[in-house]
TORDREN-245420 format. One record per residue (C-alpha): x, z, y; residue in one letter; residue number from 0. Coordinates in steps of 0.2 Angstrom, whole numbers. Each point is the difference from the previous one (the first is absolute). Layout:
! TORDREN-245420
> X,Z,Y,A,NUM
...
***
This chain:
! TORDREN-245420
> -10,106,-223,M,0
> 18,6,-4,R,1
> 15,-10,6,I,2
> 17,7,-6,R,3
> -9,16,-4,G,4
> -8,3,17,V,5
> -19,0,1,H,6
> -6,-11,14,I,7
> -18,-1,5,R,8
> -10,-16,-1,A,9
> -4,0,19,G,10
> 18,1,4,V,11
> 4,-15,-11,L,12
> -14,-10,8,A,13
> 6,4,17,A,14
> 18,-6,-4,L,15
> -7,-16,-8,A,16
> -10,-3,16,G,17
> 16,2,10,I,18
> 10,-11,-11,L,19
> -13,-14,0,C,20
> -4,0,19,F,21
> 17,5,8,A,22
> 7,-18,-1,P,23
> -16,-6,9,A,24
> 1,13,14,V,25
> 19,-3,3,V,26
> -3,-19,1,A,27
> -15,1,11,S,28
> -2,-9,17,D,29
> -4,16,9,G,30
> 11,5,15,P,31
> 15,10,-5,P,32
> 2,17,8,R,33
> 7,-1,17,G,34
> -7,-16,6,N,35
> -19,-1,2,P,36
> 1,-18,5,H,37
> 9,-6,-16,A,38
> -15,-9,-6,H,39
> 2,-13,14,F,40
> 15,-6,-10,R,41
> -12,-8,-12,N,42
> -2,-19,3,A,43
> -19,1,-2,D,44
> -1,12,15,Q,45
> 8,-12,12,C,46
> -16,-9,5,A,47
> -7,16,6,L,48
> 10,-1,16,C,49
> 10,-17,0,H,50
> -8,-17,2,L,51
> 5,-13,-12,S,52
> -3,-17,6,P,53
> 0,-14,-13,A,54
> 3,13,-14,S,55
> 17,4,7,Q,56
> 5,18,5,P,57
> 0,1,19,G,58
> 10,16,3,P,59
> -1,-3,19,G,60
> -19,-2,1,R,61
> -10,16,-1,I,62
> -19,0,-2,S,63
> -11,7,13,T,64
> -7,11,-13,E,65
> 16,9,-4,A,66
> -5,16,10,N,67
> -15,2,-13,A,68
> 13,1,-14,V,69
> 9,14,9,C,70
> -16,9,5,L,71
> -6,0,-18,G,72
> 12,14,-3,C,73
> 4,7,17,H,74
> -15,7,9,A,75
> 0,-5,18,K,76
> -4,18,5,E,77
> 15,7,-9,S,78
> 13,-11,9,L,79
> 1,11,15,G,80
> 8,-9,16,R,81
> 1,-18,-5,S,82
> 2,-17,9,H,83
> -16,-10,3,P,84
> -2,-15,-12,V,85
> -10,-16,2,N,86
> 7,-3,18,V,87
> 10,-16,5,R,88
> 15,5,10,P,89
> 1,-17,8,E,90
> -18,2,7,E,91
> -1,18,4,K,92
> 18,3,6,Y,93
> 6,-17,7,R,94
> 18,5,1,K,95
> 0,8,-17,M,96
> 12,-8,-12,K,97
> -1,6,-18,V,98
> 16,-3,-10,P,99
> -1,-12,-15,A,100
> 4,14,-13,D,101
> -15,10,7,L,102
> -13,-12,-8,R,103
> -17,-4,7,L,104
> -15,-6,-11,D,105
> -3,-18,-1,D,106
> -12,1,15,D,107
> 14,8,11,G,108
> -7,18,0,R,109
> 9,16,-3,I,110
> -3,8,-17,M,111
> 6,14,-10,C,112
> 13,-11,-8,L,113
> 7,-4,18,T,114
> 8,17,0,C,115
> 0,5,-18,H,116
> 6,-9,-16,T,117
> -8,1,-16,A,118
> 15,-5,-10,H,119
> 17,9,-2,G,120
> 4,18,-2,S,121
> -9,14,9,Y,122
> 10,4,16,V,123
> -8,7,16,S,124
> -18,-4,-5,F,125
> 5,-18,-5,F,126
> 3,-4,18,L,127
> 9,-17,4,R,128
> 12,9,12,R,129
> 5,18,2,S,130
> 15,9,4,S,131
> 7,17,-7,P,132
> 3,7,18,D,133
> -14,-9,10,R,134
> -13,-1,-13,G,135
> -15,-12,3,V,136
> 6,-4,18,E,137
> 10,-15,-5,V,138
> -15,-8,-8,L,139
> -11,3,16,C,140
> 14,-6,11,E,141
> 1,-17,-9,A,142
> -16,-5,9,C,143
> -3,12,14,H,144
> 18,2,6,G,145
> 9,16,4,K,146
> -10,13,10,R,147
***
């Protein structure tokens, strides 16, 4: 085919047509944008994976006891390296341990992945709920364990 005197192969035209047809769908997709692998958690249909919703109302403060399974669906436990134990109740195991309110426990009072990490927001220091540029993860550990 000739366009303005230039010979263009049919395969190139087909490829361009495909790009023009599918580009709007790719741009408008619900897939996570580059830079935040947890962006899919901003879709309302994903809330029930971690949050309990009593009486069909969103319950942002109530976290499912199955929330760890959501995390471990992508993050292999073997690849986590040194990590805090989950599924323990601080009040039973460590009677003097007080977990601050912003470090959430699951609905059964157990430590979970989301106690120390957040699935929402921008990626900063492994999605930790607390960190410091000069002291790193220490500020998170000290929230429950105190200064050492």
